[in-house]
N, C-alpha and C positions, 0 to 999 in steps of 0.2 A: 255592441254594433260592428261592423266591421267596415272599415275606413281605409279601404285601399291607399298604396302608396305608387301604384304604377297603372295606369289604362291606356290602353292601347286599340287601334284598329288591326283586323287581320286580313290578309285575303283567303280568302281557301275553295275548294272546288270538292261540292256535296255532289253524291251519285244517287240520282232520283232515279234511275232504271226502272227501278219497283214500281213507279207510278207513272211509266210512261214520259219521262221528261228528260232524261238523260244527264249529262254531268250538268252544274249549276253553277256558276261563280255568285260567290258573296262575299259581304264582309261580315266579321266577328268582332265583338266587344269583349275585350278581353282586360280581368282586373286580377292584379299579382298572378300572373299566367295560368287564371281561372277563366273557362269561356264561358260568360254570364248573357250573352245575346248568341245564339251560331246562325244566326242569319239578321240581322240587324237591318239591311235594309228592305224586309220582307215582313216585318213588324207593323201590326196597326197600331201606330202610334197613340190613335183615339180610341182607342177601344176602352170603354170601360174597365176592363179587366184585361190588361196588358199580357200578353204571352211570351215570356223571353224564349222560351226554350221549345222551338216551334218542330212539328214533325221533321225527324230527318231524311223520311221517305218522299215526304211529298211538299213540306213546309206550307201548308193550310193551316190558318191559327183555326184550333179546335179538332184538328184530327187526332192529335197525341192528346192525353189528360195529363194535368197539373201543367207547370211550368208558368204560373201565372202570378202575376204582381199588381201590386197600386202604389202609384208614383206621387209624391205626398210632398207638400212644404213644410217644414218645421224648423219655425224663425228663420236662420240664415243656413240653413242647409235641405239640402234634397234628401227625400226617405225613399229606398226603394224596399217595400214591405211584403208580408202576404197580403193579399186578397182578403182581408177577415171579412168584412160586408159580404160577398159572394157566397164565402164559403158555407155563413151564419144562416142567411137568405137560403141557401139548397144545402141544407145537410145532407139530403138522401144521397148528393151528388157530389159530398167536399170534395172528393179527387178529381175530381173535373179541374175545380179552380186552387187545388193544392200550390204551394211555393215550390219554385224550382229547388232539383236536388241540389245544387251549390248551397243555396240557403239554408238548408237543413242543415249543413255543414258548416257552413261559416258564419250563417246569422246574417239580417239584414243589412242592406248598403248604405251609407251614410256620406254625401259628397257634401262638400264645402261648394259653394256658390264657382269658385274657380275654378275646383275639378270637375264640377259637373259641367258645364262648358265643353272640356276635355273629352267627356261622356259623349256629350252631344256631337262634337266634328266626329266622330268615331263609329257615334250609330244613329245620327238622325233624329233625335230624341226632343222633346218639346222644351222650349224656351223656360227659365224658372221662374217666370213673370206668370207664363199661362199654367201653370201646376198649381193645383188646388191646394189649400193649407190642409196638413190634418186634421181629423176630426178628434176628440177627445175621449170615445170610446176607442179610436183607433190607436189611440198612443196608448192605453191601458192593457187593450189588444195585443200591441206590440211589446210591451212589460210583461206579459203572460207569457206570449212566446219567447223570450230571451230567458225568462226561469230556469234552472237546474231540471232537465228532462224526468230526470227520477222524483223531482217533488212537485211537478207536475206534466205526468203524461200526457194528455189530452190540454194542448194550449187554449182552444176553445171551448171548456168546460173548467174554468177557474175554480169551484163548489168541489172540485174534486183533486185542490192540491193534499199535498200529503204533510199535514203540520206538524205531526208527529218528529218527523226527520229533520226537525231544525233543536239544534240542543240551547241555543243562545245566541246574544248579540253582542257587536262590539260599541254598543252605546251604552250611554248611561244606564239606562232602566231599561232592559230588554222586554221586560211586559208590556212598557208603554209602545216601544217599537212594534213587537208583535204586533200589536193591536190596530197601529196604524197599518200595517202589513196588510194583515186579512182586511182592512176597508179597502186596501188598493186590488183586494181580489175577492170584492164583493159585487153585486149589480153595478153595473157602470151608470147606470139610471140614477144613482146616488149623488152622481157627479155633473153638473154645469160648466162648460169650460175647462180653460187651463190657459197659461201663461208659460213660456218658455222664461229660464232664467237662469241665474249665476249663485252659486250657495253661497251664503255668507264670507266672508272672511273670518279666519276663524275655527269653522266651524272642518270636519271632516267626515268621509265617506262611511256609514255604519254598513258593515256585512252581516250577514248570518252564515251562523256555523252549522252544517249540516253533517247528520250520522250518514256518510255515505262516502264507500272510497273515492268514487270517481271525482266529486266536486265536492270538497270541504269547506269551501269559502265562498259565498256569493253577495257581492255589494250590491245594497237595494237600492238606500236614498241616503240623504246629507243629513245630520247630526242636528238641523235646528227644533224648534220647536214645531213650526208646520215644513216638515221636512219638503226637500226637493228631488223629486223622483229621477232618478240614473236610468238613463238610456246608454250614455259611453260616458266619457270622459269630458268631453264637451259639450252634450246636450242633458241639458234637465230640463224638467218641467212639473208646475205645480196645478192639479187638477183644483178646480173649486165645489165643494161640498153646495148641495142645495140648501136651501134656507130651511 
């Protein structure tokens, strides 16, 4: 996940003359010099599917496709992730609810509580306490989204994973590691609930090694008997299998 080192608000003037509105002064939220919200004061933060990238010709939500996110709490973090629910429920029109372009390049965003307050002051986003917690299915979908794209071309279809690309893992038992990894890419209904956690002292991050030029090593989870699934260096969770 992308944890920005610098968050700021910038003033900008957009030319909306093509929609008969003339010039419009806006605030933009910028993370590490990437514009993540092109007009934060025009975003409908209460919407079920929040559009971070508004149409730059009119600033009306829904005029342009994509740019959609879901805002979730993950333990002590705020996660800006793809709106998986909207895309899965409306598969015939998934592009309408696709993630912002910057997310496809840089990854989903993760904020500590302190950095989220900086983001809020820059863009008017909701308070930490008012944000809905991430569902187990969303965390698993985020894990799929973060997998190397050559391994899983369509992150909404984990059954299409190219398992033959994995050569081995760095764990003690590659066969067992792959069995657990396959389970994480199986039907999400096999899991009920999750807990955010910190890997046990003495454990290490297991990586899968891929037969790819672009990505050769993919950190996947901790080396424990019940592995903690890795989303980032500081965010791990354990999904609970149904009885």
